[in-house]
N, C-alpha and C positions, 0 to 999 in steps of 0.2 A: 599537476593531474595528483592526487594523492590518492595510496595501493596499500593496504594492507601485508604483510608480506606473504597468504597463502593465494591470497589474489594473484598478485606478482608475478609468482611462479604458473599457476595458470593461466595470467597472458600471454608468459613462456611461451611456455608449451603449445598456447598456438599457432603463438610462429614457427619453430622445431615442425610443424605437424603437417605445415602449411608447403606449399607448392612451392618455387624459386623467384617468382614472380614478381609473387607477397612478399616480396623481401625487401622489395624495391620501393615498393608503399613507404615516403618519408610522413606519412602521418603517421603510419603503423609507428612507426620506428622509433620520435618522440615523444607516442605519447606512453612507451615502452623499454623501459630499459637494467635488465637484470642486468646485476653486478652478484659476485662472490667470492671471497679467498680460494688461494691454488687448494691451500689445507696444507702446505709439507712442514704448518704445525698447527697444530691446534693451545693456547689464544693462539691468537692473531700474532707480528710484531709490532706492529699499532694497538696494539693493547698495555704495550709493557711503558713502567713508571720508570722516574727517573728519581722515585725515593728507595726502589730496592738496589743499589752498590754494590762497593769492591768486598765489603765486608756480608754481602748478605752471600756472593755470591765464591767467598772462602768456605761457611757453612754447608754449603753448599758440596761443594769437592773434600771437603775433610768428612764427613759422610755418611763417603764412599765407602768409609769402611765399615759401615751395613749390610754393607749390599756387596760380598768377596769375588765375587764370581760375577759380576755383568764388568765388561768385556768395553772397551772402546772405543770410537771412532774419531779422528784430527780435520776437523774445516781450513784452513791456508789460504786466505783470503790474501792476492797480491793485486791489489788495486788500478797499479800502472798498464796505460796504452799507447803505444807513439803515434797511434791516427784516433781519432774520434770516428764512431760510431753512432750513426745518427739516431737506430731506434733504438739503441742501448739504453734500462734500463735499468743497471747493477753499477751497482756503487765503486766510479774510477779517476784514476790522477792520468789527466793526458802530459803525459812529456817526453824529451828526447835526453832529458838531463837525467843520464842513467846513475852518478852519486846516491841521487833519491832511493833511491829502488838498494842500494849501500848501504845504506843509512838505514833502510826500512829493515830488512834483513836479519840487521845486528837487532833489528828491537824484538821481531821475532824471533831470535833466538832467547836473547831474555826474557821474553815472555812466555813463555816453553817451560826455563826456568824456576821465575814466579810461580809461576802456578804447578808444577813438578811438588816441591816443595812444600805445596797446603793439600796435593792428590792423594786421598787414602784411594782403600779397595786396587784393581786389577789389571793393569797395563799391557793386557795381549788390546794390540793397537791390531785390529781385523779391519779397519774402513782407513783406506787414507785416503783426501779426494785433494789436490791443490785446485783453485776457481780460480774469477776474475771481476773485472779485467780481464787481462793476459797472464799465467804465469809463466808462459814463454817467453815475455818479458825478458826475465830474467837470466843471466850469464853462466859457463859455467861455474866458475868458480863461487859464487851465494847458491846455483843450487847445491851442488854439495857440500855447502855449509848448513844451510837448510836441512838437506836429507842426511846428514851425519849428526845433526845438535837433536832430529830426530830420533832413529835409530840407540843415540846413548840417552833416553830418557823410555822411548819403549821399545818391546818387543814383538817384532813384524811377524805374524803365520805367514806358514810358506800358501796359505790358502784364504790369506786378506785378499781384500779388495782396492790397487792401490791406483789410485786413475787421479790423468790431471786432462786439464783443458786446452786444447791448443787451435794458439788460429798459422794453418796454414801460412802462414805470410812470414813467421817469424823463427823454423825452424830450417834443418837443411840434412843431410844424412849424418853428421855429424855430432847434429846435439839430437835428432833423436835415434844414433844410440848410444849418449849415452843420459836421456831419457832414462831406455833401460836399462843400463849400468845401474844407475843410481835404487832400480828396486821397480816401480814404477811397472805394470804388467795393463792397464788397461787405456787410453784417453777418446779423448773425446774430440774431435772436431765443428772447428766451428763453417757450415754452410749456408745453412740462411736460405739459398738461392744462388741456382744458376748462370741465370738470367743478365744480361752483361748491362741493360738497363736500371733493374730491377736493383743489381749491384755498386750502378753509379748513385741513385736516388734517396741509398743510404749509406752512399762513401765508404764502403766492401768493397772492394773491387780485387775477385781473386784467378786462376782460366781455375777454367773447371782439371784441366794439365795437373796444374799445380797439387790440387784434393787430389790427385789419382796421385799421383805422385808419393809424396805422403803416407800413403794408404798403401802403396807396397812398401816403402820402404820399416812402416809398422808391419806390418805382415813378413816377413824379412828376416826381420829381428826376434820373431814370438808371441808377441804382446796378444793376452790372447781377448782382447775385445775391444771393437773401434765400436766407439758409433758417433752418428751425425744429428750434430744441432741445425733443424729446419724449420724455417717459420712461413705461416701463410698470414694473406691479407698487408703484405707491407708495403710499398707505395710503388705503381710502374708495377705491378704484380699482375696476369691474366692468367686465363682455367690455360686453354694454349705455351705459353711460355712453363708454367712450374707441371706441365704433364710432362715436355723434354725434365724439368728436372729432378724427377723423378721416375723415369725410364733412365736417364743416366742414374743416378741414386743405386735405382736395381740390378744397373750394369758392373755400378760399385760395390754393388750388394757386402753395408756396412756388418755389425751383428747384430749392435742394436740400434735407433733409431728417434728423437724424443724430434715429433713437430707438434710442433705451439703454434699457437695466437699471439699471432702481435695484437699487442696494446697498444693503442696510439691516446698516450694522458700526457696531451703535450703544457694541458699546468703545472702537471709534477715534474717535467722531466722536459728540462732545460733543450738537449740535445735534438728534443721530434718536436723541436720550433723548425728545428733548418728542412724537415720534411713540408710540402706543398698540403695542404688539405687538397687540394688538384686533385694529384695522382696520389690519394689513396683511392684504393678500390671499396667500389661497396660492397652493403653483408651477403648480396647473392653472389656475385663474383668470388665473395673470400670463401660462403658456406660452398658454393658449386666446387673450389676450389681443395677445399677437406673433405667435401666426399669425395672425391677422385681419387685422392692422394691414399685416402684409407682403404679406397676401391682396387686398387693398384697394388698397395699393400698386399693387404691378405691374396689378393691373385698370386704373386712374389714367391709367397710362403711365409711372411712374418704372421706375428702371430703380438693380436691387439692386447697390449699385458694392462693398460689400467688409462689415466686418461695422458693421452701425448703423446705415450711411449708402446714403442714394437721392438721384436726382438725375431731372433732368428730363430727357428723349435730346441735347434742342440744349445744357445746362448745358455748361460748360471737363472738369466732374471724369466728364462719362460719357462724352465724348468719352477722356480719356488715359487713361479703365479699358477702352474698346472696339480702344483702340493700342498696350496693351501699356504707358503712359508716368505711369500713378499711381503716387504715392510717398504716404511717409506720414512724419509727425513728430510730436509735441509736442499739435501744436492736430489734430488724425486725421489724415485722405487728406486730401492734395493733388497740384493738375495740375503743381505747380513744380519744375524741377530737384533733386535732391541736394543740397543750398544749405548751410549751417554758418547756424547758428542762432544771435546770440548776445542769450540775452535778459538784458532790465534790470526790476529791482524788488524788494522782496521775496518769498522760497521759488521764484522761476524759472529753470531749467535753464538753461543754451546747452550748445549738441555743438561744437566745431569741432574739426574732424578726427575724433582716436582716445581726446577724451575728452571727458566733461560733468561739467558746472564746475554746482552752487547755490547758490545765495543767499544769507543768510540768514536764517530762514523768519520769525523777529520785524519785523516792521516796523521799532521800536523799536530794536536790537540790527542792522538795514538799513539804519539812519540813523546809528545811529552810526559805524560802517562809515567810511561816505562822506564826516560832519563830517568823522573824521583823517585824510579826504583816501588813505582805505585802499581797495580793490578787497572786496565785502561774500560773499569765499567763502567759502561754511562748511562744503563737502565736497564729492567731486566723485570719480572714477573714469577712469585709464585705461589703455583698454585691449590687451589684451594681442593675440594674430596667434586666438587660437581666440576668441575672443569678435568678431571683424570677422568672422573667416567665419561666427559659427552669428548675428550678426546682421545680411546680408548674406540671409541663410537664411530666415530668419524672416520679414524684410520679403518676401524673395520668394514668401512664403506669404501673405503678408496684401495684401497688392496687385495682386501675377499670378495665383497661383494657380497658381502652380510655380514647380517648382525645377531648372534643368537642371544635370546632375550635373557631365556635361562641363563648363559651364564653370562648376564649382570646383573642378575636377581641373586644368582650365588656368593661373588664375588663385591658386591656394591650394595647388599640388602637391599634390597629394593625392588617393589613391584614395576614393575618394564611399562607395563600399560598406562596406568595411574600414572610413576612419575613423570612418565612423556606425552602425557593425555594432548598438550597445545602439540606438540612434532605429529603424534599420528595424524590427531586435524591437519598439519598440514601439508600432509604426504599425499593425500585423499587427490590431490588432483596432477599427481607425479601417477599413480598406482591406478586414475581414466585411464596416464595415454597412454597405458602400459611399461613406461621406466622403474620399475619396483612392484613387489609384493607383500603385504605383511597379512603375513600366515602367521598362526598360531602361537607358535613357537618364534618366528623368526623371520626378518628382514631380508629380501633377499632383491638386490638389482636385476635386472632383467638384461639380455644382449644390448637393447638399445637403449637401457637407459646407463650404461656402463659407458657408451662409444659417445650419448647426449647429454646430461643430467648430473656423474656424476658430483658435482659444484652444486649444482641443487637440491644432491638427494642430501647431502653432510649438511650444506643451508641451515637445514629445516633442524637441527642439530647443535647450532649457532644461537647460545639463546645472546652472545653480542648486538646479532643483526635483529634488531627488535624491527626497525623504521628502515624506509630507504634512505633516507639516507645516511645514517650506518653503512650504507654499502658503496653512498660515491666514489669514496676510497679506493673500490676495485675494479677490479678489468671487467667488461663485457663477456657473460656468462656468452652468446649469443656474437 
């Protein structure tokens, strides 16, 4: 069945507004398969080209001299895990050979030096994030080496956000104390679901008491913010089971919660082939789980920030949301201003000015490049003026929930309604469904639209999503 983008959006809205029993109709679901990016960047990473190489990245690093006041964000990718989580779509390497991690950290430090030798402009580091894989796979010596190198090259701010993803199974009291000593002030715990049957199905068994003990230790050490990652739509997940998980999470009261929808794409991610399709909940169950979780979290005092994210009212993320100061990058929502992002490690993606640059995905290829003293850029993208314009609009939708047309007309010298005539036409079914309002001077996302249609609204301004085929590589909106 072939549908135009606007028709796809209209059909998806019919499903969104229907009762849950309609979601059980497999015929409807086969006919309508709405997919869209999560827009941690625009253009999205699948648009990067290999014609963009190390010299192009160097040129943009040096060009920061022309923008001396732009601060920095740094992302460090640690790909190693000691065990495979079947649901995971991250770039990872399963190993119990720690020598690989030791070698990799040496190369991270070398890459840091290669980048720094070419980096112009401000070296204030307002945001640092260690992701993976499992960053807490690293032992004390490598963590100290890495943080020492970062402090040597960058000026860490007292008001900065310095976070690390923590697998509760890989830390004890001593390692948590080490993370605090090294300067991390925020942690994100991978929880997913406390239901033992779900944990078994995804090969990630971790008792609720273990998560509680890590959280208690973080609070005793004075970490400024704690985040729980939860996932709905996992195998063997039920409404009653996840209801217990949400009740436990609310009782633990982390400062932030990320509630992600599981994207089952076994043709893309090999590990997901280990999940039985018979264990997967149907669409009706997944949507019921999401709405229950949303209602419970808001009733418990959590504010809905934007796609997937919740925070307690006093958390800086909630304050930034209320004050219109929210930003978004590859790590999700952040309170920090629009920084240049230097990304280190295999598969990581940098954003410097008007370019994206992605490192070699394979750790072996990454290590080989560093060993030769070559920046490990595998591909990237030079953004056009149109890309920059659409990126700003999509980020405004995702973060502020509105687009001021006059601001874009002044900044980009366009007639907004004329330039985006087709896009505004594609928004009409969303307007009819009460997801968005197109006022004379601005586009405003409604409360319902913020919860259920941010990706759809943003996709209307994505010039690369011209047909259903181009959407196939993304996860389902529903």
